[in-house]
N, C-alpha and C positions, 0 to 999 in steps of 0.2 A: 776354871782351874788355871792358875798361873804357873808356867814352867820357868825355872831359872836355874842358874848354875848351882845354887844352894840346894836344889833338889836332886842333884846328881849323886848317885851312890858311889862308893869307893871303887866298885868294880867298873862302872862306866867311866869314871875319871881316869882309871888306869888304862882302859882301852882307848880313850881319847888321846892320851899321851903316846900310846903305841902308834896310833894313826898318824900323829904329827911327826913321829920319827920315821915311820916306814913308808908313808905315802906323801908324794910331793904336795905341799900345802895342807897335808892332813886330810885330803878328800879324794874322791874318785874323779874329780875334775868336773862334776856336773852341777853342783849346787854349793854355794858358799853362804854361811850365816855368820852372825857376829860371834866373836870368841865366847862371850858370856851366854850364848844360846846354842853352842855346839851340842849336838846329841848324836847318838848312834841308834839306828833303827834295829829293833829286835824282831818284830813280827808285825804282820798286818792281817786283818780279817774284815771283810766287808768294806766299809767306808772309814775305818779307823786304823791307825798304826800306834804301836807302843815303842818307846825307847828302852834302852837297856836298864834304865832306872825304874821302869814301870809307868812312866807318865804317858797318858793317852792323848791322842790328837785326832781331830776330825781332819781327814786327808782330802784336800782339793788338788794336791799335786798328782796323785794317782800314778806314780812312776813316770811322770811327765807324759801322761796320756794313755798308756796301754791298758790300764786296768779299768776299762769301761764297765766290766761286770763286778768290779771290786776285787779286793785281795782274797786269794784262796777260795774262789768260787767252787762250791762242791762238785759241780759237773766238770769243771776244768781239771780239778785235782784228780777226780776219778779217771778221766781220760788219760791224764799224764801218767798216773800210777800204772794203769794197764799197759800203756805204751812202753814204759821203762822195763816192765817185766818181760817184754818181747825183744829187748835190745835197744841200746842207746843211739847207735849211729852205724851206718853201713858203707858210706861213700857211694855205693851203687844206688840207683833210683829205687825209691821205696813206695809202697802202696799208699801211705798217708799223704805223701807229697803229691801224688797224682790226684787223689781225691780232693785235696785242698786247692790244687790248681783248677780243677773243674769248677769248684764253688766260686773261686775268685772270678773266673770268666763269666759265670752266670750273673755275678753281682755287679761287676764294674763295666760300664758302657764301652770303654775303649779297648777292653781286653779281648784279644784273640789267642794270645799265647802268654806264657808265664816263664820268667827266669828267676829262680830263688837265689837269695843272698842271705847274709846273717845280720845285716844292720841297715839302717836308713842311709848312713854315709855311703856304704858300699853300693846300695841300690841306686842312689842318685849319681854316683860316680860312673857306674856301669851303664846307666841310661844315657848319659852324655857320651860315653865311648861308643855305644851302639849307634847313636845319631851321627857321630863323626864317621864311623865306618860306612853307614848307609849313604850319607850325603857326600862322602869324600871331601869334606870341608873340616876346618879346625876350630873356628870361632863359635863360641856359645854366648848368647845373651842371657843374663840373669838380672834380677832387680835388686836395687840397693836395699840393704837390710834383710834380704831374704836369706834364710838359713837352710842349706841343703847338705848338712853334715860337715865333716871336718877334713875332706880331701883338699888338696892344694887348690883345685879349681873352685870349690865351693866357698872357701874362706876368703875369696876376693870380695871386698866391699860389703862385708857383713856388718861391721861397725865402723864405717869410714869417717874420716875427719870432715869431709865435705869440701876439702880444699881443691879437689880435682873436678874438672868439668866432665859431664857425661859425653861419651861413653867410657871414659877412662876408669880402670879399676884400681883398687888400692888393696894390697895384701894386709890382712888383719891377723896374722900369726907369724911368729918367727919360723924360719926354715922353709919358706915358700920361694921357689926360684923366681927371680925377677922376670924371666922370660914369659911366665904365665900371664903377666899383665897384658901382654899383646893378644892373648887368646880369649880373654873374657871381656865381653862388652857389658856395660852397666847402664841400666835405665831406671828412672824413678817409677815405683809402683803407683798405680792409679793415675798415671799421666799418659794417656793414649797417644796424644799428639807427639810428645817427645819420643816415645817408644817407636811410633811409626816412622818418624824421621830417621832414627838410628837404623832401623831395619831396612828402610829404603836405600840408605847409603851403603850398607854392608851386606846385603842379602846374598851376594855372590860368594862371600867368604864364610857364610854362617852354616853351621851344622844343625843348630837347634836353638830354641828358646825354652828356658826352664823357669817355672814360676810356682810359688805356693799360691794356689787359688784364693786361700785366706792367708795372707802373709803375716805370720806370727799371730797378731790379733787384729790386723787391719783388714776389714771386709772389702771386697772389690766394689768399686763404685758402679752404678748401673751402666751397663754397656762395655765395661772395661774388658772383661774376659772374652765376651763375644767379639769385640773389636780385635783383640789379640789373636783370636782364632781366625778371623777373616784375613788379617794381614799375613799371618804365617801360611795360611792356605794359598794365598795369592802367589807366594814365591815357593811353594812346596817345601817349606821349612818345617821339620817336625816340631810340634809343640808338646812339651813335657810338663805335666802337672806333678809337682811334688806333693803327694797325698799321704806322706808318712804320718802327719798329724790328722788330716781331715778324712782319710780313708776310714770308712765304717764309723765315723763319728758324726759328721753333719747329717748323714743319712746312710742307709745300708749300701747304696751305690756311691757314697762319698760325695765330694764337692761336685763331681760331674753330674750326679743326679740332683743335688741340692740347687746348683746354679744353672743347670741345663746347658752346659757347654762341654763338648767332648774333645779331648786332646788326642794326639796320636799315640802317646805313651804316658804312663804314670808310674810312680813309685808308691808302694804301700809298705807299711810296717806297723810297729806298735800294736794296735788293737788286733790286727789279723794274726798275730803270733800269740795272742792270749797271755802276754807277759813274758814270753820266752824269746831268745835271740833269733828273730826271723824277719825277713823283709823280702820284697820281690819287685821286679820290673815287669809291668804288664803293658801290652800294646799290640799294634798291628803285626800280623804275622810276617809281612815282608821286611819289616825292620828287625824283628827278633830273629829272623832267619840268619842274621849275621853271627848268631851264636852256634849255628848248625854247621859243623865242619863238612858235612856231606853236600850242602847246597851253596855255601858261600865260597867265593874264590879265596885263594891262599892269602891275597892281599887284604881282603875284607873280613875274613874270619876273626872273631873275637875269642881269644883264649881266656875263658872265665871259669875257673874251677875253685872250689873251696871245700875243705873237709866236712864242714857242717852245713853246707847249702841244702835246704830242704830237709833239715834234721827231723826225723820221725817224731821225736818228743815234742818239739815246737809245733810241728804240723798237727799233732793230736790236740794240743791246746788250742790251736787256731780253729780247727774243725768244731770243737766243742763250743768255743766262743761264738762263732758265726751261727751255729744252730740256735742258740739262745737269742741272738740279735734278730733272727728272722721271725720271731714270735710277734703277733699283733700287739700294737700299742707300746712297744719298747721305746721307740724314738720319741713318741709323744711324751712319755714320762720323763725321759732325760731332758728334753727341751723345756718342759714345764719346771723341773727342778732348777735348771740353770736360770730361767727367767725370774723365778722368785728371788734368787740370790742377787742377780744383776740389778733388778728393779729396786730392791731394798737398798743396795749400795748407792745407787744414783740418788735415791730419796734422802738417805741419811747424810751424804756429803753435801747435798744442796741445803738441807736444814742447818748444817753447820757452816755454811758459806765457804766451803772448800772448793776451789776451782778444779773442775775435773771433766774429762771426756771419757765416756764409756765406749770401748771399742770391741769388736768381735761379734760372734753369734752366741745364742743361748748356751751352746754346748762347749764353747771355748771362748773366753773373754778376759778382759782386765781393764783397769782404769789408768788413764794418764792424767797426772796432776798438772793441768794447764787450762787456761781459759780460751785457748784457740783450738779450732777443729784439728783433728789428727787422723789423717788418712794414709800416711806413709812414714817411712823411717825418719826423714828429716823433721817432719812434724813431731813425731814422738821424741826425738832427741832434744827438743826444746822444753819438754816437760820437766818438772821438778823431781830429779832422781833422789834427792835426800828425803823428800816427803814420801816417795814410794818406799824407800828403805825403812822409814819410821812406821809406815803402814804395815809392811810385811812383818817387821819385828814385833809390833804391837799385837798383831794377830797371833803370831807364834807364842808370845808370852801368855796368851789366853787359850792356848791349846788348839789353834786353827793353823794348819799347815797349807801354804800355797807356794808355788815357785816364785822365783824372782819376777816373773811375769807369766800370767795365765792362771785362771781357775779352770779346772777340768771336772765338770759335773759327771756323775756316773749313774748307772741304773740302781745302785744300792744306797745312794745318799737318801737319808730319811728326813721326815719333817723335823725330827729332833735335831739332826745335823744342821738343817737350814736355820732353825730357830737359834741354835747355839752360835752359829756363824753370824747371824744378824745381830745378836746380842753383843758379840765382839765388835762388830762395826760400830754399834752405838757407843761403846766405850772408847774405841780408838779414835774415831773421827774428831772429837773435840780436842785431841792432843796434837793433831797434825800441823796446825798453824803455829804452834808454840816453838 
């Protein structure tokens, strides 16, 4: 089924016009599509979403990852309804937050204690602050192209020009104080030699190293994460895994379980909140003690409070989600679904002689349109962005929704979803080189 502006009802067109007037850019700031393919989501169930005009899409975006169980999963809905009936928020510590913290500590190898926040941005920001307080140092090393939310610190060298030499950072948003460039060190992902050189030179100034263990869709090269663990341990620099995406996706224990490398702290969000606003910092008790006013000194104590931290509704959704993910065979199924789609896309692009590199793991991946290997941001920046835009638009026209970058397979994607997606690949691939 082809979606187009001609299939927009008068009601959706009116709402789209309101969005353009009321929202900057007409969006929530998350995803941009071509003007002739703008649509507004009305609802989602399982692996499908519907726009206001009633058009149906196979959803590989899945809320940018949280909906590993699909939209409106009955067990999650039931848990949320029950929680809502007992009160929406309390500010005081609540039962469900404690139970979810207990389950997170059981699941995640590095976790000894938990500090809840409401978003991945907040969790990554707070994790860096905790490391600064613990180490009494100010500089943090991150990797070029890594996305750790939208705080001032995190938006350094997310989409850099490449004009600066490592470890200099480049602000990639308006409104970021220039002084922060001095506090963020930048290294190339999957380049252990350069990273080690930077850490050797700056370890006395460093509070932490933060990394997405699977950076966007770039999988770590063999030995990279373990080498990073060894270098940071040598200097007693806290290593932070940003597992907002990978937590409970690659495996129940996240990237730490999947890759077998344990950091000092990690951030989790998306899946662990069951689609509700919830995230957390997990890690060593001695580092997280900086949040405890009774044990930290007045200079070290981190004042971190939030009206909705550990919200009981979000925690109820998280508990219900994790209960399902603990069932036998769940991750085998998700990995198998992703592999079918990934392998089919590789085959179809090769048959059509479209230069492409597949990146990522079976449970989160995408393609880069280039004939050169892609293992980090600079490699990916050399790919054909216009071809990617045509690819994404072509899929959307055929009722297949994915993000600007990333396929997110879920537990509820069916054989029919996979077949429909592969059929769209077959139609779109011959058009890409035109």
